[in-house]
N, C-alpha and C positions, 0 to 999 in steps of 0.2 A: 714343532709342526704338529697339528692335530689331524686325526683321521676320523672320518665319519664311521659310525658303527651301525650297520643296518640289520641288527639282530633284535628281535622283539624283547621288551623288558630289560634293555640295557641302556647305558648312557648314549646320548646322541653322538658323542665323539670321545675319543681317547687320545692321549698324547703319544707322540712317537716314543719308542722304547718300551711300550706296554706289551706284556705277554698276557694272553687270556687262556685260561684252562677251560676246556669244554668237557664236562663230565656227562656221560651218556650211557644208557643201557647198551649192552653188547649188541642187541638187536635194534637199537635206536636208529632212526632215519636222520643221519647227521648231514647228508648232502645239501639240504636246503640251507642250513646254518653256515656250512662251509662255503658254499658258492655265494651266499649273500655277503659274507665276510670278504671274500676275494674280489668281488666285482664292484664294490663301492669305493669311490675315491682312491683309485689305485693306478699307478703308472706301470709297475711290474710286480709279478707275483712268483714265488717259489713254492711249489707243492712237493713236500717231502713225503713220499708214500712208502710206508713199511707194511702196509696191509694189502695193497692192490698194485698191479703192474701199471706201467705208463699207459699202455693201451686202454686199460679200464679207466684210468684217470681222464684220458682224452675223451672217452665216451661220456663220462659224467659231465665234463666241461661243455661238450657239444649239446647234451640233453638240456642243460640249464642255461644255454646261450651265453656262456662265458667266452670273452674274446681271447682265444688261445694264442694270438700273436704276442700277447704280453706275458704269457705263462712259460715258466721253466719247470719241468717235472724232474724230480730226482727219484728214479726207480731203484729200489733196494732189493727187489725180489727176482727179477728176470734172470740175472746171471746165476743165482743160486739154484733156480728151478730149471736151468738149462734151456730157457726160451731163446729164440733168435732175438738179438737186440741190434737195432740200427741207431746208433747215436746220431742225433740231429742237433741243430742249433738250440732247440727247445727241450731236448730230452738228454739227461745225464744218467749215469749208472754208477752205483757202488756195488761191491761184491755180494753183500747180504745185509739184512736188517741189524746184525750185530756189529757191522763195521761202523761203529759210532764215531770214530775219529774221521773216517771218510765222509760221513754225513755232515759233521760239523765243518769240515774243510770245504765241502761243496757249498754249504750255506755261506761261509765266509767269502768264497770266490764270487758267488752270486751278488752278495751285498756290496762287495768291493767294485764290481763291474757294472752296476746299474745305478741310475740316479732317479731322483724324484721320490714319490710315495711308494714305498716297498712293503709288501705283505708276504708273510711266510705262514704256511700251514704245515703241521706235522700230524699225520694220520697213520699210526698213532703211537703214543708213548707206551701203551699196553703191549703192542707188538715188539717195540724196542726192548722192553723189559723181558718179554717172553724169549726172545732170541739171545739177548745178552744176559742181563740180570737187572734187578731193580736199582741197585746202587750205581752201576755203570750208566743206566738209562737216566737216572737223576743227575749225574754229572754232565752227561751230554746235553740234557735240557737246560741246565744252568749255563753251560757254554753257549748254547743257542740264544738264551735270553740275554746274555752279556753282549752278543753280537747285535741283537735287535737294538739294545740301548746305545751301543757304539755308533750304529748307522741310522738312528732315529727312525727305525722301522717298527712294524707291529707284527704280532704273531698269534695264531690260534693253534692250540695243542690239544689233541683228543686224548681222553683217558676213560676207560671203562671201569668204574670203581668196583663193580661186582666181582671182578676177578683178582682184586688186590686186597690185602689186609687193610683195615681202617687206618692203621698207623702209617702205612705206605701212602695211602691217598692223602692223608693229612700232611705228610712230608712234601708231596708234590704241590699241594695247595699253597703251602708257605712260600713257594718260589714265585708265585704269580701275583700280579696287580689286580686281576679280575678273574672271577670264576663264573662261568655260565653253566647252569644245570638243565639238561634236557631230560624230562621224565618220559616214561614209557608211553604215556598218552599224548606226548607231543608238547606238553606245557614247558615253557621256558622261564627260568628264574635266574637272577644274577646278583652277585655281590661285587662291588668295585670299591 
């Protein structure tokens, strides 16, 4: 199954099972790329957020006119920060961004219980590595990519290269079928 890819300077479509690495400056405006990825040719979407709370994700989806009825949000921050959390059909929680097995298990559950064209975003690998460590984050990313392949889904994974050693960024690059680079001036380039 192919998925349309509505990100400038990328292929028109990618096959199911494809993981895409989004490299961006830490101050880069990734919301446009993220929401374009999620809203095109999608039946259900899972948004794994290690950087913002579910409430902030919901505000982003609303701002960009993303149909939230098809979205499931995995919030990894609210419990750790002591915020009130109200689980709903569309919002799940794990205890913290370093609960990598919980994140992978939540993704597995989402993919097992939804049909059709499925998209997953992870915002971000950088935060996972900050809370856990780079080696454990790489393992979790590899597990998530294996799940995408198993379920014929696609995924977009954020990484801010300026806070990692070049060798670490290269290690992550090797895991992915496609890399999209967003520069500070908003230019997008890609390699697939």
